[in-house]
N, C-alpha and C positions, 0 to 999 in steps of 0.2 A: 784840875790835876788828874792825870791818868791814874787809874787804880794800880797800874804797874809800879808807880812811885809811892804808893800808900804804905803805911806801916803794917796794915793787915796783910798785904800781899807779901811783904818781907817776912812776916811771921809764918805764913803758909810755906814759903820757900824753905824756911828753916826746918819745917816738919818733913820736907823731902830730902833733908840731909845737905842742903846747899848753904854755903857761907855767904852772909850778907855784910857789906860794908856801907855805911851811910854817914852823912854829916849835913848840917844845915848852918846857914849864916844869915846875914842881913839881905833878905830878898832872894835867897837861893836855897836849894836843897838838892841832894842826890841820894839815890839808893841803887847800889850796884850788886850784881851777883858775881861771885868769883867762880868761873867755870874752868875746870881743869881738863886739859887735853893731853895728847902725847907730846911731852917735851915743852909744853907752854901752858900758861894760865891767862885768861882774859878777864878783865873787869867790865862786865856788860851792864850798861845802864839803860834799860828799856824806856823809851819815851822820856828820856831825861838827859842832862840835868834840868831841873825846873828853875827858872829865873824870871825876874820881873824887869830886868834892864841889862844892857850890854855889860856894864861893870859887874853886876851880880853874876851873869853868865861866866865871865872870865874868872871870877872868884871861885865859882863852883868847879870849873875845869881845873883850876890850880889845886884845889883840895882833893878832887877825885884822882888826879895824876899822882899827887904825893901819897895818898893813901894806897893806891894801887901798887906803887913802887915798894912801899913798906911790906906789902903782902906778896911781893915777888912776881907780880903780873908781867907778862910779856908785852901786853898792849891793853889799851882801854878801847871799848866800843861804845859810842854814844848814839842816841837817836833823838836829837833835840826837837822839842816842840816850840822852842823860842825862835822868833823869826830872824834868821841869820842866813846870809848868802853863802854859796859854795866857796867863793873867793875868800870870804872872811874866815871860813873854817880852815881852808888851806893855809892861810896866813898864820893860823894858830898851830900848824903842824899836823893837821888831820888829813886823812886820805879817804876818799869816798869809796864805800863798799858797793860794788856793782853786781854782786851775786849774793844769794842766800840772805835776802832781806827778812829779818825776823818779824818786825811789826810793820803794818801797812804805812806807806809814806803818804797815802791819800785817804782822806776820810770825809764824812759828812757830819757836821755838827749842827744841833738845834739849840737855839737860844731860848732857855726856859725862863729868862727874866721877863719875857713878854707875858701878857695876860693869856689866860687859857683859850679864849676865843681866837686870838691871833695865832696861837700855835696850831690849833685845829684848822684854821682857815688856810694855812700853808700846805696842808696835806692835799693830795689829789682828791677829786670828788669821790672816786671809788673807795679810797681809804677812809674818807670821812663817813661815807655811808656804812661801811662795814663796822666802823667803831661805834657809830650811833645806833645801829640796828642789830648788832649780833645777838642781843638777848631775844629778839623776835624769832630767831631761828632755834632757840633753845640752848644757846651757847652761853656759858658763864665763864668769867675770867677770875682766877684765884692767884694769890701770892703767898709764898711760904718761906719761912726761915727754919724749917724743920729739915735737918740733914737727910732724914730717911726719904723725903720726897724726891730726892735727886733721882731715884729709880724711875720716876715718871719720864724724865728726860732721857735717861740711859736706854730705856725701851725703844724710844723713837730713834735715837742715834744709832742703835744697832741695826734697825730696819734701813735707815738711810745708807749706812756703811755697806750693808749687803746689796742694796739696790744699785748703788753707784760704784761698788768695788773700790772703796776707799778704807783707809785705816785711821780711825779717830784716836784721840787719847784713850787710854785704858779706863775701864770702869773704876779701878782702884784710884786713879788720879783724880777723877771727878768726885769720888766719894771722899777723898782726902780734902779736896777743896770745900765740899759741902760741909764737912765737919769743922773745918777751920774758919770758914767765912760766914756761912749762913747764920749761925746763932748770934754773931756780932753785927749782923746787918751790913757786913762788908760785901755781901752779895745777896741777891734776891732771886728765888725761883718763881717764875710765872708759868701758869699752865691753864689751858682752856679745857672745859668739859662740855660734852653733849649729853645732857641728862647726867648720869653718874659715870660716864666714860671719858677718861682723858683722851684728847685728840691732838694736842699740840703743847709744846713746852719751850721755855727759854731760860737759860741761866744768864743773869746780868750782874755786872760788878758795880759796886758803889764806892767812890771816894767821898770826901767831904762835900765836894761841889759838883761832881760829875757821875752820871750813870752811863755805863757802857754796855751796849748790845753785843753779846759775845757768841754764845752757843745756842742754837735753836734747831728744832726738828719737829716734824708732825707725822701723824699717821696718814699715809697716802690714801687709805680707804675713805677718809673724810675730806679729801682735797677740795671738793666743791664748796665747802663752807668757808674757806679762806680764814680759818681760825687764827693762823699765825699773824695775819695782818691786823685783825682786831686786837690780838694779844699785845703786839708791839705798840700800837696806838695807845692802848690802855696803860702800858708801862711808861710811855713818854709823859702822859698826863699825871700818872702816879708820881713820877720823879719830880714834876713841878710841885705837886702837893707836899712832897717830902723835903722841899727846900733846896733841891739841886738847881744849879744855874745853867748847866749844860747837859745835853744828851748826845753821846757819841755813838754814831751808828757803826763805827769801827771797821773801816776798810772798804774802799770803793776803787773802781778802775780809774786810771788817769783820764783827764779830759781828752776828747777826740781820739779815743781808741775803741771804736765800736766792736772790734773783734777780740778784745781782751777777755781772758777766761772769766773775769768777774763781771762782765757786762750785764748779765742777766740779773744778778742780785743787786748790782748797782742801780739799775732801773727801779727795782723794788724799794731799795733804801731811800732813793731820792723822792719817792712818792709820799714820804712823810715830811717833806720840806727841809728847811735848814740850808746851810751853805757848804759848798765844797772847800776843803782846806788841804793844802799841800805842805808837808813837812820836808825838811832837808834830807831825810832818810838816814841810813846808817853810815857812821864815820869811824875810822880807826886812827889811833895815834900810837905808834910803836914806842915802847919804853926800853925794849931790848932789841935794837934794830936788826942784828944778825939773826936772832931767833925768829923775829917777825918775818924777815925775808924768807927763811926756810919754811915757815908756816904757809906763807902765800904761795910759794912754789908747790908745796905739797897739795894745797887746795886746788890749784890750777891743774895739777896732774890728775887728781881725783875726778874733777869735772870733765877732763878730756877723755879719760878712760870710760866714764859713765856714758858720755855722748857716743863714743865709739861702739859700746855694747848695744846701744839702741839701734 
């Protein structure tokens, strides 16, 4: 199960002032965020609903739609990880979202139910070597559930943002996550040091059965040490020892798209083994058709104006 459907993530969202609706039944559960916009509200269910059968999936959709209507939602947006075809979703009244995908529809999953040697054997030779020999370079890997240690990662994220001219989440957002999730082991901060100097870090999320690789950055000064590779391999094996059954590398480029913007880090992620998985992506179901139509028209106009300004 994705951390985005975990109770801990719901609790964190509430600390950010967001309203959560959730329900569970026989073989299914969902957790949705009520997101309020101009003239409409959507019930967004990231990487959900969760279901173990087609009947359970339908039961989850029925409950989600009923609850969303009671809260006045204009539409529901789902991102199912349950294996279901586009035609089956359309038959249930859903429309595919072809813009503004919030969670990756393609990812790389590592099966942690294998024994440790089998997991390591699937890694590329270079990755295996870095994992097994990083200590020979003086690199140590640490894990922390102390919220104050999030500053290690924030230092590197600021450097990356400045170097690549990007705008990451705010420091306040990450600090709120650290305070809400780290003490309860719903997230883990891993960081690498060279001597006493931190040189790489990553914040990973934990649900009951899955660890997800999410935010990572490193000090470019120490790039030659490839500490981020050793750190990630360490975190994968640590997840195995912690009883997780899946490690989610969280987002890769689709197959056969070598020029995709994610092609570079997709190659990096695949060097840790696992299998590529494609989800159905994001789908909407209007609960108030007229308002939803106006919303879609507004979004189309915004995209057109943005494209024209470029």
